[in-house]
N, C-alpha and C positions, 0 to 999 in steps of 0.2 A: 211445608205444612202437610201433614198426613190428612187425607180427606176423611170426613166424618162418616162417609158411607164405607164404605169399604169394610247383684251387685257384688260377683267380685271375682275373682278372676284368674288369670294366669297366662298363658303362654303362646307361642306361635308355631306356624308350620315351618319355620326354619329360615334361618338367615342364609341357608344354602341357596335360596331362591332370590336373594336380594342382589342388587347391582351396585357396583362401584360407579363413580362418575364416568369412568372410561367406558362403561357398558360391559366390561368383562364380568362374568358370573363370579360370585364370591366362592372361595374354596369350600367344597362340601366334604372335606376330609373329616376324620374322626375328631381331630382337635377342635374344629369349629362347631361340630354337633355337640361335643361334650360341654362347650362353653355356653350353650343355649340357656337362657335368652340373652346372655352376654350384655347385660345392662350395667348401669343405667344408660338410657338413651339421652342424647343431646341433639340440638339442632345446629346446623351449619349452613347458613344461607337458605336455600330452598330444600335442603335435605334433612332427613332424620338419620342419625348415625348411632351405631352401637358402641360398646366400650373399646372395640378394636378399630373404630373409624370406618367400618363398612356401612354402606347405605342400607336402610331398612324402609320398606314400603308396606303398608297395611293393605290387605285384600280380604274383606270379611263381611260379617253380617251383624244385625242388631238382634239381641236376645233380651226382650223386655223383662224387667223385674220391678217396675214402678207402679204396677196396677194396685188395686185395692187390697189384695192379699199381701203385697210387698214381698213376694216370693217369685223367683224366676219361673216363667211360664212353662207349661207342658209336662210337669213332673207327675201328673196323675195318669198320663198316657205312656210315658217312657222313662227309663232311668237316665240319670245324668250322663252316665257312661255312653249310653246309646245315642243320646242327642249330640254329645260332643263328637262321637264317632261319625255321625252324619255330616257335621260341619267339616271335619277333617277329610272326609271322602271327596269333598269338593276341591281340596287343595288349599283351602283358606288358611290364613295365618293369624286372624284377629277376630275378636268378638267385642262389639260395643254393648256392654252390659249396663242396663239402666237401673236407677234407683230413685226413690222419693225421699226428700228431706223429712217427711212425716215419720219415716221409720226411725230416724235418729231422734226426732222430737219425742216419740213415744218411749225410746230408751231412757232419755233424760227424765221423763215424767214417771218412769217406773223404777226410780232409784238407781239408774245406771245399768239396769238389766234389760236385755231384749225380751220381747214377749214370745210365747211358745207358738208352734205351728197350730196347735189346737185353737188357741185364742185367735190367731191371725185368720184362719179359714172361717171360723164361726163369725168373727167380727165382719168379714167381707161378704160371706155367702149365706149367713143365717145358720141356725143350729142344725137343721136337718141336712141341708145341702153341704154345709161346711164340714160336718162330721163325715158325710159320705165321700166327698172329694178328698179329704185328708186321708181316709182309709185307702183310697186308690193310690195316693202319693206314697204312702208307707209301703204298700204292696209292691210298687215298682222300684222303690228306693229303700230297701230294708235296713239300711244303716241308720235311718231316721226313726224317731219315735214321736209321740204326741208332744213330748216335752222338748224336742229339738227346737232351737230358736231359728228365726228367719236368717240372722247373720251366719249361723252355722250352715244353713243351706247355701248361702252365697260362698262361704268358705269351701264347701264341697265342690261347687261349680268351679271355683278358682283352682282348686287342687286338680280336678280332672282336666281342665284346660291346660294346666302346666304339664300334666303327664302326657298329654297328646300334643304338646308343643304348639299351643295357640296363644298368642298375646292377648292380654285383657286390657281393653280401654274402658274405664269406668265413666259413666255419664250421669250427671245430675239432670234427670229428665223433667222433674216436676217438684214442687213443694208438697202440695196435697196429692196423695196417691189417687190417681184417676187417669183416664184416657187423655192424651194430649194431642191436639191443642185447639183452642179457639180463642177469640178475642174477648169472650165474656165468661171464661171459666174461673176468673179470680186468681189465676196463676200466671198472668201474662208478663208482669214487669215488677221490679223491686218496689215493694210498698203496696201492691195489690192485696186484696182482702185475704188471700191464701198464701201470699208470698212475703214472708217476714224476712227482712234483710239480715238481721242478726242471727236468726235461726239458720238461714242459708249458709252464712259464713261458718257457723258452728258445725253444721252438717258436713260441709266440705272438709273441714279440718278433721272431723271424726273419721270419715271414711278414708281419707288419705292416710291417716295414722293406722287405722285398722288394716288397711291394705298392705302395710309393710310386711305382713306375714305371707303375702301371695307372691311367689317368685316371678310370676308372669305378668303382674300388674305393671305396665309400663307408662300409662298416661291416664289423664282424667279430663273430662269436659266440664267446664264450670257451670254451664246452664244451656239447656236445650231450648231453641227457638224463642228468644226474647221477641215480644210483639206488642203492638199497641193495645192498651186496655180500653176496649171499645165502649164499655159501660161505666168507665171511670174517667170522665173528661178532666177532672181536676188533676188526676195523676198524669194523664197524657200531657196536659198543658205544662205541668211543673217539671217533669223529668223524663218523658219519653223522647230522648235525644242522644246524640253521640257523646256529648260532654258528660252526661250522667252515666252512660254506658261505660265510658272509660274509668270513671271513679269506682263503679261497682266491680268491674273486672279486675282492677288493681287490688281491691279488697279480697276478692276471692282467690286470686293468684297468690297473694301474700300468705293467706291462711293455709293454702295447700302446700306451698313451698316450705313454710315453717314446720308443718306437720310431717312432710315427707319430701325432702329436697330431691329425691331421685326421679320424681314423676315429670313427664312432659305435661304441659298445660295447654288445653285447647280453648280458643276464644271463638265464640259464635257471634253472628251479627244480628242486625235488626230485621224487622219484617219477616218473622219466622225463620231467621237465619238464612235469608236469601241474598243478603248484601253485606259486604265489608269494604265497600269502595273507599271511603275516606281513610280507613286504616292502611290500606294498601297504597293509595295514591299520595298519602301524606298531606292531605288537605285538612282544612279546619274541622275540628270536632265541635260542630255547632251545638248550641247557639254561641259558644265562646269562640275564641281565636286560637286556642291551644291545638297542638297537633300530636299525633301518636309518637311516643318516645319509648324506645326499647329499654332505656335505663329506668323506666318506671316499673319494670317487671323483672322477675328472675332471669338472669342471663342464660342464653342458649337453651331455653326451655319452652318457647312459645311456638304453637302450631295453630294455623287458622282452619276453621271448618265451615263449610257451607252445605245447604240443602237445596235440592231442586225437585219440583214435582210438576214440571211443564209437560204433562202428558199429551197436551193438545198441540204441541209445537209442530209446525209444518215443514221445517227444514232443519237439517243438522247444523248448517252454518248459523242459523238464528240461535239455536240452543248454545252452540259454542261461543258465539259473540256475547250472549247474555252472561254465561259463566265467566268469561274473560272480564267483562265490564264490572261484574259484581265481586270479583276478587281473584280469579285465577290468573290475572295479569301478574300477580306476585311471583309466579313461577318463572316468568321470562325476565323480570326485572326491567331495568332501564332508568333513565334520568329521573330522579325524584321518587322512584318507586321503593317502598319498603318490601324487602324480600323475606318470605317465610316459607316453610313447608305448608302445603294446602291439602286438605282432605275433604272429600264429599262424603260426609258421614250419614246422609240419608238421601236416597232416591228409591223409587219403587213403583210398582204397577200391578195390575191384575194378573194373577198367575194362571193364565189359560194357554191355549195352543197358538194364539194369534198375536196377543198384545206385544210380546217380546220382539216380534218381527217389525214393529212400527218404528217411526223415526226416532222417538224419544229414547226407547230402550236400546235400539241398535246403535244410535249415535254415541250414547254413553259407553257402550261396550267397546267402541273403538277409541273414543276420545280420551278416556281416563288412562288406559294403558299407554297410549301414545305420549301422554303428558308425564308418565311415571308418577301419577298422583294417587295417593291412597284413597280407599273408599270402603264403606260398609253399607250394604244394601238393606233397606227396610222391606221385609222383616223375616226373621227365621220362623216366627210363631205361626203354627197352623190354626191355633185357637187360643182363647184367653179364659182364665178361670171366670172372669167377669169383665165386661166392657160396656160402658154406657147403659148400665142397668140390665144387660142381658147376660145371663150366666152361660158358660160354655159357648161363648161367642165364636162363630166361624170366621176366620181371617182369610178372605179370598185373595189377599196380597201375599200370603205367607208362602215361603219356599216349601215348607212342609205341609202335608195334608192335615185334616182335622185332628186325627189321633196321633200325629207326629211320627207315623210309621213309614212314610215314604214321601217322595216329591209330589207336590201338587201339579206341577207342570214338567214332567220328565223331558218334554221336547225343549223347553227353555234350558234346563240343566245341561243337557247333552249338546244342544245346538248353539248355546251362547255363553252360559255362565262359567262353565269349567274353562273354556278358552279365555274368557275375560280374566279369570284368576291367573291362569298360566302366563298370559301376556303381560299382566301387571307385574308379576314377580320374576319374569325371565330377563 
């Protein structure tokens, strides 16, 4: 869960950095580079594999596109090409690009046509500020006009990620376009006031199909951080449980696979996606007696994802044990254990000169590469068009500074993050 204080795609940094099970680096000759991204990807036990059978691991960051504008953040400050170049300079090979179901709902409500950037920014920021910020976006990204649509911006992001060989992982972050997450935002669980299940299924299908034109789109997350609806006790009582989770995830996975069978499908867990224990351990999906069954989902396409924000943890062993218990056990397997690839798609902390040296950040910097587990750090964004009612919100957890022109914590970038990327992909 991202503290309250504090869509579409393409390609990766290269399979040249990926490992086979033997630990030998993948051949980085011209033939392998020319094949990039060499999809579609499939799963095999705990590994993700490309079309040649080579192991692929994600090491990347989150680029939000689910906010009120429903446009990938930062474009008023820098061009898409510059932002993607910054990601590439870290050696990263993946971006988790977030989107809101509301965007697809508005497309359907608009006769099947997406709305323009002019309407999107004015709708989110007001006439004066929306017009001003849109002018900045167009100045930095002259390929766009006021009549460019939101999805065309996502397409351009995807195109540039493909050009710079960065994989795109598309993530359904929210239904209503807003900052995520809290237990009272109406977007917590299927059936909450802003979370219409039928629209969610429709939105996943739409984006999976639309993304077929993005060569670097390799995977999609069905839903970010399912959580208890704290101000909806009837919904909590009736369906906030593993049995219902399984039913909803099957619906989403089927919709995605029917629309685009090439995509890997990521499953997130309960309690803000901090636990997937019964899925991994094969225990009852309560309150029923059923257990997780691979045959209920598309074959060789499932990846698990977890989040952790245990910034106050006192020891690395405690953090590792928590991750293991909550789902990372899947990577080791064992009697009765369901084996999947596992990714930590969110972790993050204050980007200053000190925090990255603490237990939480330094532990993850060593643990994830040692596990050969994929990850995407929260968050790339140095600022947001608007967040929680504040326009041009400064993101102190952002890898980039406020105007997206450089790193907020160069000491973290040089002292830990680049090495974490190298060690994950080596």
